[in-house]
N, CA, C and O atoms as a Tripos MOL2 file, in Angstrom:
@<TRIPOS>MOLECULE
protein
  228   227    57     0     0
PROTEIN
NO_CHARGES

@<TRIPOS>ATOM
      1 N        -104.7580   13.1320  -76.8520 N.3       1 MET1
      2 CA       -103.7940   11.9360  -76.5290 C.3       1 MET1
      3 C        -103.7690   10.9830  -77.6030 C.2       1 MET1
      4 O        -104.8110   10.5360  -78.0800 O.2       1 MET1
      5 N        -102.4690   10.6050  -78.0600 N.am      2 ARG2
      6 CA       -102.4990    9.6290  -79.1930 C.3       2 ARG2
      7 C        -102.8770    8.3430  -78.7420 C.2       2 ARG2
      8 O        -102.5970    8.0050  -77.5920 O.2       2 ARG2
      9 N        -103.5890    7.4470  -79.6490 N.am      3 GLN3
     10 CA       -103.9750    6.0280  -79.2770 C.3       3 GLN3
     11 C        -102.9000    5.2990  -79.8040 C.2       3 GLN3
     12 O        -102.1280    5.7270  -80.6630 O.2       3 GLN3
     13 N        -102.8610    4.2290  -79.2980 N.am      4 VAL4
     14 CA       -101.8790    3.1180  -79.6530 C.3       4 VAL4
     15 C        -102.6650    1.9800  -80.0470 C.2       4 VAL4
     16 O        -103.3540    1.4140  -79.1980 O.2       4 VAL4
     17 N        -102.6380    1.5560  -81.3120 N.am      5 ARG5
     18 CA       -103.2570    0.1540  -81.7370 C.3       5 ARG5
     19 C        -102.5830   -0.9080  -81.1780 C.2       5 ARG5
     20 O        -101.3550   -0.9390  -81.1100 O.2       5 ARG5
     21 N        -103.4050   -1.9010  -80.7190 N.am      6 PHE6
     22 CA       -102.7770   -3.0840  -80.3960 C.3       6 PHE6
     23 C        -102.6750   -4.2100  -81.2960 C.2       6 PHE6
     24 O        -103.6170   -4.5750  -82.0000 O.2       6 PHE6
     25 N        -101.7130   -4.6800  -81.2820 N.am      7 VAL7
     26 CA       -101.8910   -5.9420  -82.2850 C.3       7 VAL7
     27 C        -101.9960   -7.4900  -81.6610 C.2       7 VAL7
     28 O        -101.5860   -7.8030  -80.5430 O.2       7 VAL7
     29 N        -102.5690   -8.3000  -82.5230 N.am      8 GLU8
     30 CA       -102.5700   -9.6230  -82.0080 C.3       8 GLU8
     31 C        -101.5460  -10.4750  -82.6170 C.2       8 GLU8
     32 O        -101.5490  -10.8280  -83.7960 O.2       8 GLU8
     33 N        -100.6360  -10.7920  -81.7050 N.am      9 PRO9
     34 CA        -99.4550  -11.5210  -82.2850 C.3       9 PRO9
     35 C         -99.7040  -12.9990  -82.8540 C.2       9 PRO9
     36 O         -98.9710  -13.5050  -83.7030 O.2       9 PRO9
     37 N        -100.8020  -13.6240  -82.3030 N.am     10 GLY10
     38 CA       -101.4760  -14.8940  -83.0540 C.3      10 GLY10
     39 C        -101.6090  -14.6730  -84.4090 C.2      10 GLY10
     40 O        -100.9260  -15.2180  -85.2760 O.2      10 GLY10
     41 N        -102.6680  -13.7080  -84.6250 N.am     11 LYS11
     42 CA       -103.0170  -13.4830  -86.1020 C.3      11 LYS11
     43 C        -101.9570  -13.0060  -86.9480 C.2      11 LYS11
     44 O        -101.8460  -13.3940  -88.1110 O.2      11 LYS11
     45 N        -101.0800  -12.0830  -86.3510 N.am     12 LEU12
     46 CA        -99.9370  -11.6830  -87.3700 C.3      12 LEU12
     47 C         -99.1110  -12.9520  -87.4840 C.2      12 LEU12
     48 O         -98.7340  -13.2270  -88.6230 O.2      12 LEU12
     49 N         -98.7710  -13.7630  -86.5120 N.am     13 TYR13
     50 CA        -97.7950  -14.8690  -87.0280 C.3      13 TYR13
     51 C         -98.2690  -15.6430  -88.0970 C.2      13 TYR13
     52 O         -97.4810  -16.0100  -88.9680 O.2      13 TYR13
     53 N         -99.6120  -15.9740  -88.1450 N.am     14 HIS14
     54 CA       -100.3290  -16.8260  -89.1590 C.3      14 HIS14
     55 C        -100.1130  -16.0840  -90.5470 C.2      14 HIS14
     56 O         -99.9590  -16.7260  -91.5860 O.2      14 HIS14
     57 N        -100.1100  -14.8270  -90.5100 N.am     15 ILE15
     58 CA        -99.9100  -14.0550  -91.7390 C.3      15 ILE15
     59 C         -98.5880  -14.1850  -92.3530 C.2      15 ILE15
     60 O         -98.4100  -14.3450  -93.5600 O.2      15 ILE15
     61 N         -97.5300  -14.1000  -91.3310 N.am     16 ILE16
     62 CA        -96.0940  -13.9360  -91.9710 C.3      16 ILE16
     63 C         -95.3210  -15.3350  -91.5030 C.2      16 ILE16
     64 O         -94.0940  -15.4260  -91.4770 O.2      16 ILE16
     65 N         -96.2210  -16.3970  -91.1430 N.am     17 LYS17
     66 CA        -95.3090  -17.4990  -90.5780 C.3      17 LYS17
     67 C         -94.2690  -18.1190  -91.4890 C.2      17 LYS17
     68 O         -93.2690  -18.5700  -90.9310 O.2      17 LYS17
     69 N         -94.3350  -18.1880  -92.5010 N.am     18 GLU18
     70 CA        -93.3450  -19.0380  -93.5660 C.3      18 GLU18
     71 C         -92.2150  -17.9820  -93.4880 C.2      18 GLU18
     72 O         -91.1360  -18.4940  -93.1900 O.2      18 GLU18
     73 N         -92.1810  -16.7770  -93.6590 N.am     19 GLU19
     74 CA        -91.1910  -15.8830  -93.7810 C.3      19 GLU19
     75 C         -90.3870  -15.7450  -92.2670 C.2      19 GLU19
     76 O         -89.1680  -15.6120  -92.1620 O.2      19 GLU19
     77 N         -91.3210  -15.8060  -91.1580 N.am     20 LEU20
     78 CA        -90.6710  -15.6060  -89.7390 C.3      20 LEU20
     79 C         -90.0620  -16.8290  -89.4850 C.2      20 LEU20
     80 O         -88.9630  -16.7070  -88.9450 O.2      20 LEU20
     81 N         -90.4220  -17.9660  -89.7000 N.am     21 ASP21
     82 CA        -89.8770  -19.2590  -89.4080 C.3      21 ASP21
     83 C         -88.5960  -19.6180  -90.1150 C.2      21 ASP21
     84 O         -87.6550  -20.2570  -89.6440 O.2      21 ASP21
     85 N         -88.7130  -19.1010  -91.3320 N.am     22 GLU22
     86 CA        -87.6800  -19.2720  -92.0570 C.3      22 GLU22
     87 C         -86.3450  -18.4360  -91.6920 C.2      22 GLU22
     88 O         -85.2140  -18.9120  -91.7960 O.2      22 GLU22
     89 N         -86.6490  -17.0380  -91.2220 N.am     23 ALA23
     90 CA        -85.5620  -16.3650  -90.7780 C.3      23 ALA23
     91 C         -85.1110  -16.8830  -89.3070 C.2      23 ALA23
     92 O         -83.9130  -17.0350  -89.0690 O.2      23 ALA23
     93 N         -86.0240  -17.1290  -88.4030 N.am     24 TYR24
     94 CA        -85.5690  -17.5680  -87.3640 C.3      24 TYR24
     95 C         -84.7050  -18.8590  -87.1880 C.2      24 TYR24
     96 O         -83.8640  -19.0100  -86.3020 O.2      24 TYR24
     97 N         -85.0770  -19.9080  -88.2990 N.am     25 PHE25
     98 CA        -84.3560  -21.1200  -88.2580 C.3      25 PHE25
     99 C         -83.0080  -20.8850  -88.8050 C.2      25 PHE25
    100 O         -82.0640  -21.5680  -88.4090 O.2      25 PHE25
    101 N         -82.8310  -19.7870  -89.8570 N.am     26 ASP26
    102 CA        -81.5800  -19.5510  -90.4670 C.3      26 ASP26
    103 C         -80.7350  -19.0260  -89.4740 C.2      26 ASP26
    104 O         -79.5660  -19.4050  -89.4030 O.2      26 ASP26
    105 N         -81.2800  -18.0540  -88.5670 N.am     27 VAL27
    106 CA        -80.3930  -17.3430  -87.4800 C.3      27 VAL27
    107 C         -79.9500  -18.4240  -86.5100 C.2      27 VAL27
    108 O         -78.7760  -18.5070  -86.1500 O.2      27 VAL27
    109 N         -80.9190  -19.2670  -86.0820 N.am     28 MET28
    110 CA        -80.7310  -20.2460  -85.0170 C.3      28 MET28
    111 C         -79.7820  -21.3890  -85.4820 C.2      28 MET28
    112 O         -78.9330  -21.7290  -84.6590 O.2      28 MET28
    113 N         -79.8000  -21.9690  -86.5620 N.am     29 SER29
    114 CA        -79.0430  -22.7670  -87.0560 C.3      29 SER29
    115 C         -77.6180  -22.5200  -87.2230 C.2      29 SER29
    116 O         -76.7710  -23.4110  -87.1570 O.2      29 SER29
    117 N         -77.3350  -21.1110  -87.4730 N.am     30 LYS30
    118 CA        -75.9940  -20.7570  -87.4500 C.3      30 LYS30
    119 C         -75.4560  -20.0980  -86.3900 C.2      30 LYS30
    120 O         -74.3380  -19.5870  -86.4480 O.2      30 LYS30
    121 N         -76.2490  -20.0580  -85.2900 N.am     31 GLY31
    122 CA        -75.8960  -19.3820  -83.9870 C.3      31 GLY31
    123 C         -75.5360  -17.9740  -84.0640 C.2      31 GLY31
    124 O         -74.8310  -17.4550  -83.1980 O.2      31 GLY31
    125 N         -76.0030  -17.3180  -85.0910 N.am     32 GLU32
    126 CA        -75.5630  -15.8420  -85.2080 C.3      32 GLU32
    127 C         -76.6000  -14.8780  -84.7080 C.2      32 GLU32
    128 O         -77.4240  -14.2560  -85.3780 O.2      32 GLU32
    129 N         -76.4010  -14.8670  -83.3430 N.am     33 LEU33
    130 CA        -77.3500  -14.0540  -82.5960 C.3      33 LEU33
    131 C         -76.7580  -12.6910  -82.2300 C.2      33 LEU33
    132 O         -77.5500  -11.8090  -81.8990 O.2      33 LEU33
    133 N         -75.4540  -12.4290  -82.2540 N.am     34 ILE34
    134 CA        -74.9650  -11.0970  -81.8920 C.3      34 ILE34
    135 C         -73.8390  -10.5910  -82.6360 C.2      34 ILE34
    136 O         -72.7770  -11.2070  -82.7310 O.2      34 ILE34
    137 N         -74.1130   -9.2380  -83.2740 N.am     35 ASP35
    138 CA        -73.2110   -8.4260  -84.0260 C.3      35 ASP35
    139 C         -73.0840   -9.2380  -85.4080 C.2      35 ASP35
    140 O         -71.9660   -9.2480  -85.9230 O.2      35 ASP35
    141 N         -74.0410   -9.8640  -86.0010 N.am     36 ARG36
    142 CA        -74.0540  -10.6330  -87.3800 C.3      36 ARG36
    143 C         -74.7760  -10.0260  -88.3300 C.2      36 ARG36
    144 O         -75.3760   -9.0240  -87.9420 O.2      36 ARG36
    145 N         -74.9260  -10.3740  -89.6440 N.am     37 LEU37
    146 CA        -75.3860   -9.7150  -90.7760 C.3      37 LEU37
    147 C         -76.7830   -9.5730  -90.4910 C.2      37 LEU37
    148 O         -77.3260   -8.4920  -90.7180 O.2      37 LEU37
    149 N         -77.5080  -10.6560  -89.9620 N.am     38 HIS38
    150 CA        -79.0440  -10.4690  -89.8590 C.3      38 HIS38
    151 C         -79.3910   -9.4080  -88.7870 C.2      38 HIS38
    152 O         -80.3210   -8.6260  -88.9860 O.2      38 HIS38
    153 N         -78.6410   -9.3710  -87.6320 N.am     39 LEU39
    154 CA        -79.0540   -8.3620  -86.6340 C.3      39 LEU39
    155 C         -78.7680   -7.0420  -87.2930 C.2      39 LEU39
    156 O         -79.6280   -6.1680  -87.1880 O.2      39 LEU39
    157 N         -77.5620   -6.7670  -88.0200 N.am     40 LYS40
    158 CA        -77.1200   -5.4700  -88.6060 C.3      40 LYS40
    159 C         -78.2050   -4.8880  -89.6140 C.2      40 LYS40
    160 O         -78.5440   -3.7130  -89.7530 O.2      40 LYS40
    161 N         -78.6700   -6.0480  -90.2960 N.am     41 SER41
    162 CA        -79.9560   -5.8100  -91.1590 C.3      41 SER41
    163 C         -81.2900   -5.4700  -90.5530 C.2      41 SER41
    164 O         -82.0680   -4.7060  -91.1250 O.2      41 SER41
    165 N         -81.5630   -6.0470  -89.3680 N.am     42 PHE42
    166 CA        -82.5720   -5.9230  -88.6150 C.3      42 PHE42
    167 C         -82.5050   -4.2900  -87.9200 C.2      42 PHE42
    168 O         -83.4700   -3.5250  -87.9480 O.2      42 PHE42
    169 N         -81.2980   -3.9870  -87.3650 N.am     43 GLU43
    170 CA        -81.3760   -2.8080  -86.7320 C.3      43 GLU43
    171 C         -81.4410   -1.6140  -87.6300 C.2      43 GLU43
    172 O         -81.9270   -0.5620  -87.2160 O.2      43 GLU43
    173 N         -80.8870   -1.7550  -89.0620 N.am     44 HIS44
    174 CA        -80.9960   -0.8690  -89.9490 C.3      44 HIS44
    175 C         -82.2620   -0.6120  -90.4420 C.2      44 HIS44
    176 O         -82.6570    0.5440  -90.5910 O.2      44 HIS44
    177 N         -82.9680   -1.6250  -90.7230 N.am     45 ASN45
    178 CA        -84.5080   -1.5440  -91.0530 C.3      45 ASN45
    179 C         -85.3280   -0.8990  -90.0020 C.2      45 ASN45
    180 O         -86.1910   -0.0600  -90.2630 O.2      45 ASN45
    181 N         -85.0170   -1.3400  -88.7140 N.am     46 LEU46
    182 CA        -85.8540   -0.7120  -87.6770 C.3      46 LEU46
    183 C         -85.6530    0.7250  -87.5940 C.2      46 LEU46
    184 O         -86.6290    1.4710  -87.5270 O.2      46 LEU46
    185 N         -84.5290    1.1470  -87.5940 N.am     47 ALA47
    186 CA        -84.1880    2.5620  -87.5820 C.3      47 ALA47
    187 C         -84.8120    3.3680  -88.6490 C.2      47 ALA47
    188 O         -85.3240    4.4730  -88.4670 O.2      47 ALA47
    189 N         -84.7320    2.7050  -89.8440 N.am     48 LYS48
    190 CA        -85.4230    3.2980  -91.0530 C.3      48 LYS48
    191 C         -86.9160    3.4280  -90.6800 C.2      48 LYS48
    192 O         -87.4670    4.5250  -90.7650 O.2      48 LYS48
    193 N         -87.5860    2.3170  -90.2660 N.am     49 PHE49
    194 CA        -89.0960    2.1860  -90.0290 C.3      49 PHE49
    195 C         -89.2700    3.3870  -89.0740 C.2      49 PHE49
    196 O         -90.0530    4.2860  -89.3820 O.2      49 PHE49
    197 N         -88.5630    3.4300  -87.9230 N.am     50 VAL50
    198 CA        -89.0940    4.5810  -86.8160 C.3      50 VAL50
    199 C         -88.5720    5.7330  -87.1070 C.2      50 VAL50
    200 O         -88.9400    6.6570  -86.3820 O.2      50 VAL50
    201 N         -87.6570    6.0390  -88.1300 N.am     51 GLY51
    202 CA        -87.3350    7.4390  -88.4180 C.3      51 GLY51
    203 C         -86.0360    7.8020  -87.5840 C.2      51 GLY51
    204 O         -85.7930    8.9890  -87.3660 O.2      51 GLY51
    205 N         -85.3180    6.9490  -87.1830 N.am     52 THR52
    206 CA        -84.1910    7.3650  -86.3550 C.3      52 THR52
    207 C         -82.8230    7.0330  -87.2100 C.2      52 THR52
    208 O         -82.8930    6.4320  -88.2830 O.2      52 THR52
    209 N         -81.5810    7.4720  -86.6510 N.am     53 LYS53
    210 CA        -80.4650    7.0690  -87.2930 C.3      53 LYS53
    211 C         -79.8970    5.7220  -86.9830 C.2      53 LYS53
    212 O         -79.2560    5.0250  -87.7690 O.2      53 LYS53
    213 N         -80.2380    5.4060  -85.6150 N.am     54 TYR54
    214 CA        -79.7030    4.0770  -85.1930 C.3      54 TYR54
    215 C         -80.8670    3.4350  -84.4200 C.2      54 TYR54
    216 O         -81.7790    4.1250  -83.9630 O.2      54 TYR54
    217 N         -80.8110    1.9600  -84.2700 N.am     55 ALA55
    218 CA        -81.8160    1.1820  -83.4890 C.3      55 ALA55
    219 C         -80.9240    0.1460  -83.0410 C.2      55 ALA55
    220 O         -79.8810   -0.1180  -83.6380 O.2      55 ALA55
    221 N         -81.3680   -0.5320  -81.8520 N.am     56 VAL56
    222 CA        -80.6600   -1.5880  -81.1660 C.3      56 VAL56
    223 C         -81.5820   -2.5780  -81.3380 C.2      56 VAL56
    224 O         -82.7310   -2.2940  -80.9990 O.2      56 VAL56
    225 N         -81.3440   -3.8350  -81.8440 N.am     57 GLY57
    226 CA        -82.1650   -5.0780  -81.8320 C.3      57 GLY57
    227 C         -81.7670   -6.0910  -80.7520 C.2      57 GLY57
    228 O         -82.3780   -7.1560  -80.6490 O.2      57 GLY57
@<TRIPOS>BOND
     1     1     2 1
     2     2     3 1
     3     3     4 2
     4     3     5 am
     5     5     6 1
     6     6     7 1
     7     7     8 2
     8     7     9 am
     9     9    10 1
    10    10    11 1
    11    11    12 2
    12    11    13 am
    13    13    14 1
    14    14    15 1
    15    15    16 2
    16    15    17 am
    17    17    18 1
    18    18    19 1
    19    19    20 2
    20    19    21 am
    21    21    22 1
    22    22    23 1
    23    23    24 2
    24    23    25 am
    25    25    26 1
    26    26    27 1
    27    27    28 2
    28    27    29 am
    29    29    30 1
    30    30    31 1
    31    31    32 2
    32    31    33 am
    33    33    34 1
    34    34    35 1
    35    35    36 2
    36    35    37 am
    37    37    38 1
    38    38    39 1
    39    39    40 2
    40    39    41 am
    41    41    42 1
    42    42    43 1
    43    43    44 2
    44    43    45 am
    45    45    46 1
    46    46    47 1
    47    47    48 2
    48    47    49 am
    49    49    50 1
    50    50    51 1
    51    51    52 2
    52    51    53 am
    53    53    54 1
    54    54    55 1
    55    55    56 2
    56    55    57 am
    57    57    58 1
    58    58    59 1
    59    59    60 2
    60    59    61 am
    61    61    62 1
    62    62    63 1
    63    63    64 2
    64    63    65 am
    65    65    66 1
    66    66    67 1
    67    67    68 2
    68    67    69 am
    69    69    70 1
    70    70    71 1
    71    71    72 2
    72    71    73 am
    73    73    74 1
    74    74    75 1
    75    75    76 2
    76    75    77 am
    77    77    78 1
    78    78    79 1
    79    79    80 2
    80    79    81 am
    81    81    82 1
    82    82    83 1
    83    83    84 2
    84    83    85 am
    85    85    86 1
    86    86    87 1
    87    87    88 2
    88    87    89 am
    89    89    90 1
    90    90    91 1
    91    91    92 2
    92    91    93 am
    93    93    94 1
    94    94    95 1
    95    95    96 2
    96    95    97 am
    97    97    98 1
    98    98    99 1
    99    99   100 2
   100    99   101 am
   101   101   102 1
   102   102   103 1
   103   103   104 2
   104   103   105 am
   105   105   106 1
   106   106   107 1
   107   107   108 2
   108   107   109 am
   109   109   110 1
   110   110   111 1
   111   111   112 2
   112   111   113 am
   113   113   114 1
   114   114   115 1
   115   115   116 2
   116   115   117 am
   117   117   118 1
   118   118   119 1
   119   119   120 2
   120   119   121 am
   121   121   122 1
   122   122   123 1
   123   123   124 2
   124   123   125 am
   125   125   126 1
   126   126   127 1
   127   127   128 2
   128   127   129 am
   129   129   130 1
   130   130   131 1
   131   131   132 2
   132   131   133 am
   133   133   134 1
   134   134   135 1
   135   135   136 2
   136   135   137 am
   137   137   138 1
   138   138   139 1
   139   139   140 2
   140   139   141 am
   141   141   142 1
   142   142   143 1
   143   143   144 2
   144   143   145 am
   145   145   146 1
   146   146   147 1
   147   147   148 2
   148   147   149 am
   149   149   150 1
   150   150   151 1
   151   151   152 2
   152   151   153 am
   153   153   154 1
   154   154   155 1
   155   155   156 2
   156   155   157 am
   157   157   158 1
   158   158   159 1
   159   159   160 2
   160   159   161 am
   161   161   162 1
   162   162   163 1
   163   163   164 2
   164   163   165 am
   165   165   166 1
   166   166   167 1
   167   167   168 2
   168   167   169 am
   169   169   170 1
   170   170   171 1
   171   171   172 2
   172   171   173 am
   173   173   174 1
   174   174   175 1
   175   175   176 2
   176   175   177 am
   177   177   178 1
   178   178   179 1
   179   179   180 2
   180   179   181 am
   181   181   182 1
   182   182   183 1
   183   183   184 2
   184   183   185 am
   185   185   186 1
   186   186   187 1
   187   187   188 2
   188   187   189 am
   189   189   190 1
   190   190   191 1
   191   191   192 2
   192   191   193 am
   193   193   194 1
   194   194   195 1
   195   195   196 2
   196   195   197 am
   197   197   198 1
   198   198   199 1
   199   199   200 2
   200   199   201 am
   201   201   202 1
   202   202   203 1
   203   203   204 2
   204   203   205 am
   205   205   206 1
   206   206   207 1
   207   207   208 2
   208   207   209 am
   209   209   210 1
   210   210   211 1
   211   211   212 2
   212   211   213 am
   213   213   214 1
   214   214   215 1
   215   215   216 2
   216   215   217 am
   217   217   218 1
   218   218   219 1
   219   219   220 2
   220   219   221 am
   221   221   222 1
   222   222   223 1
   223   223   224 2
   224   223   225 am
   225   225   226 1
   226   226   227 1
   227   227   228 2
@<TRIPOS>SUBSTRUCTURE
     1 MET1         2 RESIDUE 1 A MET
     2 ARG2         6 RESIDUE 1 A ARG
     3 GLN3        10 RESIDUE 1 A GLN
     4 VAL4        14 RESIDUE 1 A VAL
     5 ARG5        18 RESIDUE 1 A ARG
     6 PHE6        22 RESIDUE 1 A PHE
     7 VAL7        26 RESIDUE 1 A VAL
     8 GLU8        30 RESIDUE 1 A GLU
     9 PRO9        34 RESIDUE 1 A PRO
    10 GLY10       38 RESIDUE 1 A GLY
    11 LYS11       42 RESIDUE 1 A LYS
    12 LEU12       46 RESIDUE 1 A LEU
    13 TYR13       50 RESIDUE 1 A TYR
    14 HIS14       54 RESIDUE 1 A HIS
    15 ILE15       58 RESIDUE 1 A ILE
    16 ILE16       62 RESIDUE 1 A ILE
    17 LYS17       66 RESIDUE 1 A LYS
    18 GLU18       70 RESIDUE 1 A GLU
    19 GLU19       74 RESIDUE 1 A GLU
    20 LEU20       78 RESIDUE 1 A LEU
    21 ASP21       82 RESIDUE 1 A ASP
    22 GLU22       86 RESIDUE 1 A GLU
    23 ALA23       90 RESIDUE 1 A ALA
    24 TYR24       94 RESIDUE 1 A TYR
    25 PHE25       98 RESIDUE 1 A PHE
    26 ASP26      102 RESIDUE 1 A ASP
    27 VAL27      106 RESIDUE 1 A VAL
    28 MET28      110 RESIDUE 1 A MET
    29 SER29      114 RESIDUE 1 A SER
    30 LYS30      118 RESIDUE 1 A LYS
    31 GLY31      122 RESIDUE 1 A GLY
    32 GLU32      126 RESIDUE 1 A GLU
    33 LEU33      130 RESIDUE 1 A LEU
    34 ILE34      134 RESIDUE 1 A ILE
    35 ASP35      138 RESIDUE 1 A ASP
    36 ARG36      142 RESIDUE 1 A ARG
    37 LEU37      146 RESIDUE 1 A LEU
    38 HIS38      150 RESIDUE 1 A HIS
    39 LEU39      154 RESIDUE 1 A LEU
    40 LYS40      158 RESIDUE 1 A LYS
    41 SER41      162 RESIDUE 1 A SER
    42 PHE42      166 RESIDUE 1 A PHE
    43 GLU43      170 RESIDUE 1 A GLU
    44 HIS44      174 RESIDUE 1 A HIS
    45 ASN45      178 RESIDUE 1 A ASN
    46 LEU46      182 RESIDUE 1 A LEU
    47 ALA47      186 RESIDUE 1 A ALA
    48 LYS48      190 RESIDUE 1 A LYS
    49 PHE49      194 RESIDUE 1 A PHE
    50 VAL50      198 RESIDUE 1 A VAL
    51 GLY51      202 RESIDUE 1 A GLY
    52 THR52      206 RESIDUE 1 A THR
    53 LYS53      210 RESIDUE 1 A LYS
    54 TYR54      214 RESIDUE 1 A TYR
    55 ALA55      218 RESIDUE 1 A ALA
    56 VAL56      222 RESIDUE 1 A VAL
    57 GLY57      226 RESIDUE 1 A GLY
């Protein structure tokens, strides 16, 4: 059976805090939550990361 490694969100957040906060506030300040550039980019990158043609964010 394949083991799944757990992540610690608190530790991970501190590692990428500046980048994550900047992206969050950029999206939220523009109200671009659905069918916008950031979402399309996220879905594209997620699909590439997991090795599929499409992904839904």
